[in-house]
KOLZANU-619978 format. One line per field, with one value per residue (C-alpha): residue number from 1; x negated, z negated, y. Coordinates in steps of 0.5 Angstrom, whole numbers, always signed. Last residue first. Layout:
N
resi: NUM/...;
c1: X/...;
c3: Z/...;
c2: Y/...;
// end
This chain:
700
resi: 700/699/698/697/696/695/694/693/692/691/690/689/688/687/686/685/684/683/682/681/680/679/678/677/676/675/674/673/672/671/670/669/668/667/666/665/664/663/662/661/660/659/658/657/656/655/654/653/652/651/650/649/648/647/646/645/644/643/642/641/640/639/638/637/636/635/634/633/632/631/630/629/628/627/626/625/624/623/622/621/620/619/618/617/616/615/614/613/612/611/610/609/608/607/606/605/604/603/602/601/600/599/598/597/596/595/594/593/592/591/590/589/588/587/586/585/584/583/582/581/580/579/578/577/576/575/574/573/572/571/570/569/568/567/566/565/564/563/562/561/560/559/558/557/556/555/554/553/552/551/550/549/548/547/546/545/544/543/542/541/540/539/538/537/536/535/534/533/532/531/530/529/528/527/526/525/524/523/522/521/520/519/518/517/516/515/514/513/512/511/510/509/508/507/506/505/504/503/502/501/500/499/498/497/496/495/494/493/492/491/490/489/488/487/486/485/484/483/482/481/480/479/478/477/476/475/474/473/472/471/470/469/468/467/466/465/464/463/462/461/460/459/458/457/456/455/454/453/452/451/450/449/448/447/446/445/444/443/442/441/440/439/438/437/436/435/434/433/432/431/430/429/428/427/426/425/424/423/422/421/420/419/418/417/416/415/414/413/412/411/410/409/408/407/406/405/404/403/402/401/400/399/398/397/396/395/394/393/392/391/390/389/388/387/386/385/384/383/382/381/380/379/378/377/376/375/374/373/372/371/370/369/368/367/366/365/364/363/362/361/360/359/358/357/356/355/354/353/352/351/350/349/348/347/346/345/344/343/342/341/340/339/338/337/336/335/334/333/332/331/330/329/328/327/326/325/324/323/322/321/320/319/318/317/316/315/314/313/312/311/310/309/308/307/306/305/304/303/302/301/300/299/298/297/296/295/294/293/292/291/290/289/288/287/286/285/284/283/282/281/280/279/278/277/276/275/274/273/272/271/270/269/268/267/266/265/264/263/262/261/260/259/258/257/256/255/254/253/252/251/250/249/248/247/246/245/244/243/242/241/240/239/238/237/236/235/234/233/232/231/230/229/228/227/226/225/224/223/222/221/220/219/218/217/216/215/214/213/212/211/210/209/208/207/206/205/204/203/202/201/200/199/198/197/196/195/194/193/192/191/190/189/188/187/186/185/184/183/182/181/180/179/178/177/176/175/174/173/172/171/170/169/168/167/166/165/164/163/162/161/160/159/158/157/156/155/154/153/152/151/150/149/148/147/146/145/144/143/142/141/140/139/138/137/136/135/134/133/132/131/130/129/128/127/126/125/124/123/122/121/120/119/118/117/116/115/114/113/112/111/110/109/108/107/106/105/104/103/102/101/100/99/98/97/96/95/94/93/92/91/90/89/88/87/86/85/84/83/82/81/80/79/78/77/76/75/74/73/72/71/70/69/68/67/66/65/64/63/62/61/60/59/58/57/56/55/54/53/52/51/50/49/48/47/46/45/44/43/42/41/40/39/38/37/36/35/34/33/32/31/30/29/28/27/26/25/24/23/22/21/20/19/18/17/16/15/14/13/12/11/10/9/8/7/6/5/4/3/2/1;
c1: +12/+15/+10/+11/+8/+3/+0/-1/-7/-11/-11/-9/-6/-3/-2/+3/+5/-2/-6/-9/-12/-14/-18/-19/-24/-24/-27/-22/-16/-18/-19/-13/-9/-13/-12/-4/-4/-10/-5/+1/-2/-4/-1/-6/-11/-14/-17/-21/-23/-26/-26/-33/-33/-39/-43/-42/-46/-44/-37/-36/-39/-34/-28/-30/-30/-24/-21/-23/-20/-25/-22/-16/-20/-24/-17/-15/-21/-19/-12/-16/-16/-12/-6/-11/-9/-3/+1/-5/-3/-9/-7/-10/-9/-14/-19/-17/-19/-26/-27/-25/-30/-36/-34/-33/-40/-44/-40/-43/-50/-51/-47/-52/-54/-47/-45/-42/-35/-30/-24/-27/-31/-33/-37/-36/-42/-41/-45/-40/-34/-30/-26/-22/-21/-16/-16/-11/-8/-10/-4/-6/+1/-1/-5/+1/+5/+0/+1/+9/+8/+3/+9/+14/+10/+9/+16/+15/+19/+13/+10/+16/+16/+8/+9/+15/+10/+4/+9/+11/+3/+1/+5/+5/+13/+14/+22/+25/+19/+22/+29/+27/+23/+29/+33/+28/+27/+34/+34/+28/+30/+24/+25/+19/+18/+25/+23/+17/+22/+27/+21/+20/+27/+26/+19/+21/+27/+34/+38/+42/+49/+46/+52/+47/+42/+47/+49/+42/+41/+47/+45/+38/+40/+34/+32/+26/+31/+36/+31/+27/+33/+34/+27/+28/+34/+30/+25/+30/+32/+38/+41/+39/+45/+42/+48/+52/+47/+42/+46/+48/+41/+40/+46/+44/+37/+40/+44/+38/+33/+28/+22/+18/+24/+27/+20/+20/+27/+24/+18/+22/+27/+21/+20/+27/+25/+27/+29/+25/+29/+25/+30/+30/+23/+24/+29/+24/+19/+24/+25/+17/+17/+22/+18/+11/+8/+3/+6/+12/+8/+4/+10/+13/+6/+6/+13/+12/+6/+10/+15/+10/+6/+3/-1/-4/-7/-1/-2/-9/-7/-2/-7/-12/-6/-5/-12/-10/-15/-8/-6/-13/-13/-6/-7/-13/-10/-4/-9/-13/-7/-3/-10/-14/-18/-25/-29/-36/-37/-29/-29/-35/-33/-27/-31/-36/-29/-28/-34/-34/-27/-28/-21/-22/-16/-16/-24/-22/-17/-21/-27/-22/-19/-26/-28/-22/-23/-31/-37/-44/-49/-55/-57/-57/-50/-48/-51/-47/-41/-43/-43/-36/-33/-36/-33/-26/-26/-18/-18/-16/-21/-27/-24/-24/-31/-33/-29/-32/-39/-38/-34/-39/-45/-49/-55/-58/-52/-53/-51/-44/-43/-45/-40/-34/-36/-35/-29/-25/-19/-15/-16/-24/-25/-21/-25/-32/-30/-28/-35/-38/-34/-36/-43/-44/-51/-47/-45/-49/-44/-43/-43/-38/-34/-34/-32/-26/-24/-25/-20/-15/-15/-15/-8/-7/-2/-6/-13/-11/-8/-15/-18/-14/-15/-23/-22/-19/-24/-30/-27/-22/-22/-15/-15/-7/-6/-11/-7/-1/-5/-7/+0/+2/-3/-2/+6/+5/+1/+7/+3/+6/-1/-3/+3/+1/-7/-5/-1/-7/-12/-8/-8/-15/-17/-14/-6/-4/+3/+6/+13/+11/+7/+13/+17/+12/+11/+19/+19/+12/+16/+11/+8/+2/+5/+9/+3/-1/+4/+5/-2/-3/+3/-1/-7/-4/+0/+7/+11/+8/+14/+14/+21/+19/+13/+18/+22/+16/+14/+20/+20/+13/+16/+21/+16/+12/+6/+2/-4/+0/+4/-3/-5/+1/-1/-8/-5/+0/-5/-9/-4/-3/+2/+4/+3/+10/+8/+13/+11/+4/+6/+9/+3/-1/+4/+3/-5/-4/+0/-5/-11/-16/-22/-22/-14/-15/-21/-17/-11/-16/-20/-13/-10/-16/-15/-8/-10/-11/-14/-7/-6/-12/-17/-16/-13/-17/-24/-21/-19/-26/-29/-25/-27/-35/-36/-41/-43/-40/-32/-29/-35/-38/-31/-28/-34/-33/-26/-27/-32/-27/-22/-26/-25/-25/-30/-34/-35/-43/-43/-37/-40/-47/-43/-40/-47/-50/-44/-44/-52/-51/-45/-51/-53/-51/-56/-56/-48/-47/-51/-49/-42/-43/-46/-51/-51/-44/-40/-46/-51/-58/-62/-61/-67/-66/-66/-59/-54/-48/-41/-35/-29/-24/-18/-11/-7/-1;
c3: -51/-58/-63/-66/-59/-63/-66/-73/-77/-79/-72/-65/-59/-54/-47/-42/-37/-34/-40/-43/-50/-55/-61/-67/-71/-79/-78/-82/-80/-72/-72/-75/-70/-65/-67/-67/-60/-58/-60/-57/-50/-47/-40/-35/-31/-38/-40/-46/-51/-57/-62/-66/-73/-73/-67/-60/-58/-62/-64/-56/-54/-59/-56/-49/-52/-55/-49/-44/-48/-52/-59/-55/-53/-59/-62/-57/-57/-63/-59/-53/-47/-41/-43/-44/-51/-52/-55/-60/-64/-69/-76/-78/-85/-87/-89/-82/-79/-82/-79/-72/-72/-74/-69/-64/-66/-65/-58/-56/-59/-54/-48/-49/-41/-39/-35/-40/-39/-43/-41/-36/-38/-34/-36/-34/-35/-37/-44/-45/-41/-42/-37/-39/-34/-35/-29/-24/-24/-17/-13/-9/-9/-13/-17/-19/-20/-25/-29/-29/-31/-37/-39/-39/-43/-48/-50/-56/-54/-54/-49/-45/-44/-43/-37/-34/-35/-31/-26/-24/-25/-19/-14/-8/-7/-6/-4/-5/-11/-15/-15/-17/-22/-25/-26/-30/-34/-35/-38/-42/-46/-51/-53/-51/-45/-42/-42/-37/-33/-33/-30/-25/-23/-21/-18/-14/-10/-12/-6/-6/-10/-16/-19/-20/-23/-28/-29/-31/-35/-39/-41/-43/-48/-52/-52/-48/-43/-43/-42/-37/-33/-33/-30/-25/-22/-22/-18/-13/-12/-15/-11/-13/-13/-19/-24/-22/-18/-23/-29/-29/-30/-35/-39/-39/-42/-47/-50/-49/-53/-54/-54/-48/-44/-46/-44/-37/-36/-36/-32/-26/-27/-25/-19/-16/-17/-23/-20/-24/-28/-34/-38/-34/-35/-42/-43/-39/-45/-50/-46/-46/-54/-55/-51/-54/-54/-49/-43/-44/-46/-39/-35/-38/-37/-29/-28/-31/-26/-20/-21/-20/-25/-25/-31/-33/-40/-43/-38/-40/-48/-47/-43/-49/-54/-49/-49/-47/-41/-36/-40/-40/-32/-30/-34/-30/-24/-25/-26/-20/-16/-19/-19/-25/-23/-24/-30/-28/-35/-35/-29/-31/-38/-34/-29/-35/-39/-33/-33/-41/-40/-35/-36/-29/-26/-29/-27/-20/-20/-24/-18/-13/-16/-17/-10/-7/-12/-10/-12/-12/-8/-13/-9/-16/-17/-11/-12/-19/-15/-10/-16/-18/-12/-11/-18/-16/-10/-10/-2/-4/-9/-4/+2/-3/-5/+3/+4/-2/+0/+7/+5/+0/+5/+8/+12/+16/+17/+18/+11/+12/+19/+15/+9/+14/+17/+11/+8/+14/+11/+16/+11/+10/+18/+19/+13/+16/+23/+20/+17/+24/+27/+22/+22/+30/+31/+32/+39/+43/+49/+48/+41/+40/+46/+42/+35/+39/+42/+34/+32/+38/+35/+28/+28/+20/+21/+16/+19/+26/+24/+21/+28/+32/+29/+29/+36/+38/+35/+38/+45/+50/+57/+61/+64/+65/+62/+56/+54/+54/+49/+45/+44/+42/+37/+34/+34/+30/+25/+24/+18/+19/+19/+24/+28/+29/+29/+35/+39/+37/+40/+46/+47/+46/+51/+56/+59/+65/+68/+61/+60/+56/+51/+50/+48/+44/+40/+39/+36/+32/+28/+22/+22/+25/+31/+32/+32/+36/+41/+41/+41/+47/+51/+50/+52/+59/+60/+62/+57/+58/+60/+55/+53/+53/+48/+44/+43/+41/+36/+33/+33/+29/+24/+22/+23/+17/+15/+13/+17/+23/+23/+23/+29/+33/+31/+35/+41/+42/+41/+46/+51/+51/+46/+49/+44/+42/+35/+32/+36/+33/+26/+27/+29/+23/+18/+21/+21/+13/+12/+15/+10/+10/+12/+19/+20/+18/+22/+28/+27/+27/+33/+37/+34/+37/+44/+44/+45/+40/+43/+44/+36/+34/+30/+22/+21/+25/+22/+15/+17/+20/+14/+10/+14/+13/+8/+13/+20/+26/+26/+23/+23/+30/+33/+30/+33/+40/+40/+38/+44/+49/+47/+50/+48/+41/+38/+45/+43/+43/+35/+33/+37/+33/+27/+28/+30/+23/+19/+23/+21/+14/+14/+16/+22/+27/+32/+38/+37/+37/+43/+47/+46/+47/+54/+55/+61/+63/+56/+53/+47/+45/+42/+35/+30/+23/+19/+16/+16/+11/+14/+10/+14/+15/+11/+14/+16/+12;
c2: -44/-43/-44/-37/-35/-30/-36/-37/-40/-34/-31/-35/-30/-35/-32/-34/-39/-43/-42/-36/-37/-32/-34/-29/-32/-33/-40/-44/-40/-39/-47/-48/-45/-48/-55/-54/-51/-56/-62/-59/-58/-52/-51/-52/-48/-45/-39/-37/-31/-32/-26/-25/-26/-29/-27/-31/-37/-43/-41/-40/-47/-50/-46/-48/-56/-55/-52/-57/-63/-67/-68/-71/-77/-78/-79/-83/-88/-93/-94/-95/-89/-91/-86/-80/-77/-72/-77/-78/-72/-71/-69/-62/-61/-56/-62/-64/-57/-58/-65/-63/-57/-61/-66/-61/-57/-64/-64/-57/-58/-64/-61/-55/-56/-56/-62/-67/-65/-70/-65/-60/-53/-47/-41/-34/-30/-22/-24/-29/-31/-37/-42/-48/-54/-59/-64/-64/-71/-75/-78/-84/-87/-93/-89/-84/-90/-93/-86/-87/-94/-92/-87/-92/-97/-92/-90/-86/-80/-76/-81/-81/-74/-74/-79/-74/-68/-72/-74/-67/-65/-69/-66/-71/-72/-64/-64/-71/-72/-66/-68/-75/-72/-68/-74/-77/-71/-71/-78/-77/-71/-70/-63/-60/-65/-64/-56/-58/-62/-56/-52/-57/-57/-49/-50/-56/-51/-50/-49/-43/-41/-45/-50/-56/-51/-48/-55/-57/-51/-52/-60/-57/-52/-53/-46/-47/-50/-44/-39/-43/-44/-37/-36/-41/-37/-31/-34/-37/-29/-26/-20/-13/-8/-5/-5/-12/-15/-15/-14/-21/-24/-18/-21/-28/-26/-22/-28/-33/-29/-34/-29/-32/-33/-26/-23/-28/-25/-18/-20/-23/-17/-12/-17/-15/-8/-3/+4/+9/+15/+16/+13/+7/+6/+7/+1/-3/-1/-3/-10/-11/-9/-15/-20/-18/-25/-24/-26/-21/-15/-16/-17/-11/-7/-10/-8/-1/+0/-3/+2/+8/+12/+18/+22/+15/+15/+12/+6/+5/+5/+0/-5/-3/-6/-12/-14/-21/-21/-21/-15/-12/-13/-11/-4/-3/-5/+0/+5/+4/+4/+10/+14/+15/+21/+19/+22/+19/+16/+15/+11/+7/+5/+2/-2/-4/-6/-11/-14/-15/-18/-23/-27/-30/-28/-21/-20/-21/-16/-11/-12/-11/-5/-2/-3/+0/+6/+7/+3/+7/+3/+2/-5/-8/-5/-8/-15/-15/-14/-20/-24/-21/-23/-30/-31/-29/-33/-33/-31/-24/-23/-25/-21/-15/-16/-16/-10/-6/-8/-5/+1/+3/+3/-3/-2/-8/-11/-19/-21/-18/-21/-28/-26/-25/-32/-35/-31/-34/-33/-28/-22/-24/-24/-18/-14/-17/-15/-8/-7/-9/-3/+2/+0/+0/-3/-9/-6/-11/-11/-19/-19/-14/-17/-24/-21/-18/-25/-27/-22/-24/-31/-29/-25/-26/-20/-15/-17/-17/-10/-8/-11/-7/+0/-1/-3/+3/+7/+3/+5/+3/+3/+2/-5/-4/-11/-9/-3/-7/-12/-7/-4/-11/-11/-4/-6/-12/-8/-3/+0/+7/+10/+5/+6/+13/+12/+7/+12/+18/+12/+12/+19/+20/+15/+18/+18/+20/+20/+21/+18/+12/+17/+22/+16/+13/+19/+20/+12/+13/+19/+18/+25/+23/+19/+26/+30/+26/+25/+32/+34/+29/+33/+39/+36/+34/+40/+38/+41/+48/+51/+57/+54/+47/+49/+53/+47/+43/+48/+47/+40/+40/+45/+39/+34/+37/+32/+39/+36/+34/+41/+44/+40/+42/+49/+48/+44/+50/+55/+52/+51/+59/+63/+69/+75/+78/+81/+76/+70/+72/+73/+66/+63/+66/+63/+56/+57/+59/+53/+49/+51/+46/+50/+47/+48/+55/+56/+53/+58/+64/+62/+61/+68/+71/+67/+69/+77/+82/+88/+91/+90/+95/+91/+92/+86/+81/+85/+83/+76/+75/+78/+73/+67/+69/+63/+59/+63/+59/+58/+64/+70/+68/+66/+73/+77/+73/+75/+82/+83/+79/+84/+90/+97/+99/+94/+95/+103/+102/+104/+99/+94/+95/+95/+89/+86/+88/+86/+79/+79/+80/+75/+70/+66/+71/+73/+67/+66/+74/+76/+70/+72/+79/+78/+84/+89/+90/+91/+94/+92/+95/+89/+89/+90/+89/+95/+94/+100/+98/+97/+99/+97/+103/+103/+101/+107/+108;
// end
C-alpha cells in the first residue's frame, strides 16, 4: 500500500523563491527554520518547486534542520524520511538521523536504522561508522561494536583516522580497554581526542595505574594535553596517592594561569584531599571565585575521608548558607561524617532533605543512610531505611547485619543473614565479620564456630585475620580463655597485635592475670608502644586486687614514655558536637556540670550504686578514687545532656574507649532514676540503657 501523503498546511509567511540553481537550500533552511511551522512551510516550498522529488541534498538539508536544528521536530524528520523515495536517501540522510537518535538518547533506534540502511544496500561512509560506534558506546554493547568493526574492515575503512578514533572510544567505553589499547598503539597518528578516549577508558575501568602510566608515556612523546586529560590524571593521582605527579600538575596549572578552569581546580582539590593534603585542598577551594556543588562535595568528601568529620560538617553548614543544593556525593559524605560523630540531628536533616526533594534512594545513598542510623544507635530507623530501598547490594545487607550486631540484636542479625542468602545475595568476607560479631555480642559460641567453618566450606571464602580475631572474641567473652589461647597458637597465619589484644580484653573481664601477661608479651613484640595494652593489663591486675602490679605497669609506661589515650566522649545537642575528657574543666558550663554530676551520683547511690574504685586512676589517693571515677568523660557528658535537654529526651553519646565497668553500672541506674533512655556508642558496640537495663545484657 502506498504511503499516505504528508498534510502540509499553507502559511502566509513569505518565502523567497527556491530553485536548485538559484538558492542554496541548506542556507535557506538554516536561516529560516526556527520552529516546526517553519520546517513545514519550507518543506511545502520544496515540494512545490520539485526539489523534494529530485534532489537528495534538499531532503538531507530538510532532515538536518528538522532533526538537529529545530527543537522537538525529530518526529517530523522521521515522517519525511519514511515518505521519501528510496533512491533519494543517501548515507548522509541516514547519518543525520543516527546523530539525532544519539543526541535524543535513543542509541538503540540509531542501531536499528543502521541495520535498515545495510538491508537497503545504502553504503555507509566513515561518518556513518563514527556515529554508529558512538551509539554502541552509549548502549555499552561491545557485541554490536565488534559487528560494526567487522563491517568497517569489510568496507576498507579501517585506516580512516576518525573511524579509528571512534573504535578506540567504543572499546574503551565498553570496558574492553585491552582491545582499545591495541588499536591505539597501532595508530600512526593520534590526536588529543584519541588520547583522551584512551584515558576515559582506563578511567571508567578504574585502572588508575594505567592512567598515570599513559600520561607519563604521553609526556615522553611530548604530546600536547588539555584540561580533559589533566582532570583524568588528577583523579587517578587521588586514587593512587600519587602526590608527586599531582603536585607537578598543580605547578603546571599555576604556571599557565589555568586557575579560572573550575573543573580543573576542583580536580586538584579532590586530588589533594584524597592524598591527605587537606590543608592545600582547602586553600585551593577557598581561592575559587565560584564553587559549584562538585567543588563543595569534593572538599566535604576530602574531610570525611581524612577522618576530619567535624570540619566536614562545618563546611556542609557553610554550603547551606551559600544556598548550594547538595548532590548525592555530598549527602553520602555528610552521612558518613554524621555516622562517625554520632551527629544524629544533622543526619536526620539530610534524610528529610532526601524525602522533601523526592530523591531516588540509590544503592550508595541508601546504604549510607542505613549505616548512619545504625552507627547512631537508631537501629529501628536503619531497618526502615533498608526496607525503603528498591535496590540493594551485598554491602547494604552487610551494613545492616553489622548494625544489628553492634546494637545488641545479634539474633536479629543472624536472621537477616539468612534472609540475605534467601534473596540470592552472595556474602562477602566483610559480611562474615558482621555475622561473627553478632555471635560474639550475643554470646552464641556454637553458632560462631559453625559460621567460621562454613566460610570456606560453603562459600569458598578463606578466613582473614579479622575472622580469626572474631572467633577469639567469641571464645574469650564466653570465658573460654584457654581454648581461645590455644586457637591463636594453632592459627595457620601469624596472629597480629589485634588478635592478642582481643584476648587481653577478655582476660580483664574474667580477671585471668596469667594469660593476660602472655598476651601483653606477644603484643609488645609486635606493637611495643600501644598504650591501651598496658592499660588493659594494669586494669586486669586491679580487677584481681593486685594493686602493686597495676601501679608497676603504669610506672613502666612512664619509663618508656608511653602516654595513655585520654577517655573522650562526644554528645550532640541542637546540631552541635560537644567534647568532654575525663576531669574536664574547659567547658563554659563546667560548674553546672560538676554540680549535676555530684547530685547525679548521690541519687543513684540511693538506688543501690556502689562505686567500683578498680576503674579509678591508679595515682589517685584512696579517698580520691570515688571522685575520680565520677569524673569520667561519659558521666560529664551525661550530666551535660541532663542539664541541656528536655525532660525525658534520649541522651546519645559516643566514646573513644570501651565503657568501663563503673560507668556501665552507673549509667544503668541513671537511666532508671531520671527516666531517660541513654545510648552510648563505645569503641566496640552500642549500649542502650533504659529503665535500669542495658541492651548488651551486661555482656560486653
